[in-house]
C-alpha positions as CSV (number, residue, x, y, z in Angstrom):
1,M,54.1,93.7,97.1
2,P,50.5,92.5,97.3
3,R,49.5,90.7,100.5
4,L,46.5,89.0,101.9
5,S,46.6,88.0,105.6
6,S,44.6,86.9,108.7
7,S,45.4,87.7,112.3
8,S,48.8,86.2,112.9
9,P,49.7,83.8,115.7
10,A,52.2,84.9,118.3
11,S,55.2,83.0,116.8
12,P,56.8,84.1,113.5
13,A,55.5,82.7,110.2
14,L,57.6,80.7,107.8
15,T,56.9,80.1,104.1
16,L,55.5,76.8,103.1
17,S,58.7,76.2,101.1
18,R,60.5,75.5,104.5
19,L,58.3,72.5,105.4
20,R,59.0,68.9,104.7
21,P,56.6,66.2,103.6
22,G,54.2,65.3,106.5
23,Q,54.4,68.7,108.2
24,K,51.4,70.9,108.3
25,G,50.6,74.5,109.3
26,L,48.0,77.2,109.5
27,I,48.1,79.7,106.6
28,T,48.6,83.2,108.0
29,A,49.2,85.2,104.8
30,L,49.7,85.1,101.1
31,E,52.4,87.4,99.7
32,G,53.2,87.5,96.0
33,K,55.5,89.5,93.8
34,D,52.4,90.6,91.9
35,S,48.7,90.4,92.2
36,R,48.6,87.6,89.7
37,T,50.2,85.2,92.2
38,L,47.6,86.1,94.8
39,H,44.8,85.6,92.3
40,K,46.2,82.2,91.4
41,L,46.4,81.1,95.1
42,M,42.8,82.3,95.8
43,A,41.5,80.5,92.7
44,M,43.0,77.3,94.0
45,G,41.2,77.9,97.3
46,I,44.3,78.6,99.3
47,L,43.3,81.3,101.8
48,P,44.6,82.6,105.2
49,G,43.1,80.6,108.1
50,M,43.2,77.3,106.3
51,T,45.3,74.3,107.4
52,I,47.7,73.0,104.8
53,K,49.7,69.8,104.8
54,V,52.8,69.1,102.7
55,V,52.5,65.7,100.9
56,Q,55.5,66.1,98.5
57,N,58.0,68.9,97.9
58,S,60.0,67.5,95.0
59,P,60.0,67.7,91.9
60,S,56.9,69.9,92.5
61,W,54.9,70.7,95.6
62,V,51.8,68.6,96.4
63,V,49.8,69.8,99.4
64,Q,46.5,68.8,101.0
65,L,43.8,71.2,102.0
66,G,41.0,69.1,103.6
67,Y,40.2,66.4,101.1
68,T,41.7,68.2,98.2
69,Q,45.3,67.8,96.9
70,L,46.9,70.6,94.8
71,T,50.2,70.8,93.0
72,F,52.3,73.9,92.3
73,D,55.9,75.2,91.9
74,N,58.5,76.7,94.3
75,Q,57.4,80.3,93.5
76,I,53.9,79.6,94.8
77,A,55.2,77.7,97.8
78,G,57.3,80.7,98.7
79,A,54.2,83.0,98.6
80,I,52.3,81.0,101.3
81,Q,53.1,82.2,104.9
82,I,52.3,79.6,107.5
83,H,52.5,78.9,111.3
84,V,53.7,75.3,111.8
85,T,51.2,73.2,113.8
86,P,51.7,69.8,115.4
């Protein structure tokens, strides 16, 4: 399983798919079933070390990275490992 990661915080990481709207976290790793998923995430600018905030999680995911909002499906949300931040 392809994986791209940064140095992990002490507490365990969750996938983005576990967060509710309004919650945010630090991306610790990207883990996809194939390299195509990783390439898609990197092309969208989603990389370890970035802060991501959930804006909406239904019917599709909308997240914010800085001033940019992106949308994607549950498969992509499950490939993003995060450490929840306040």
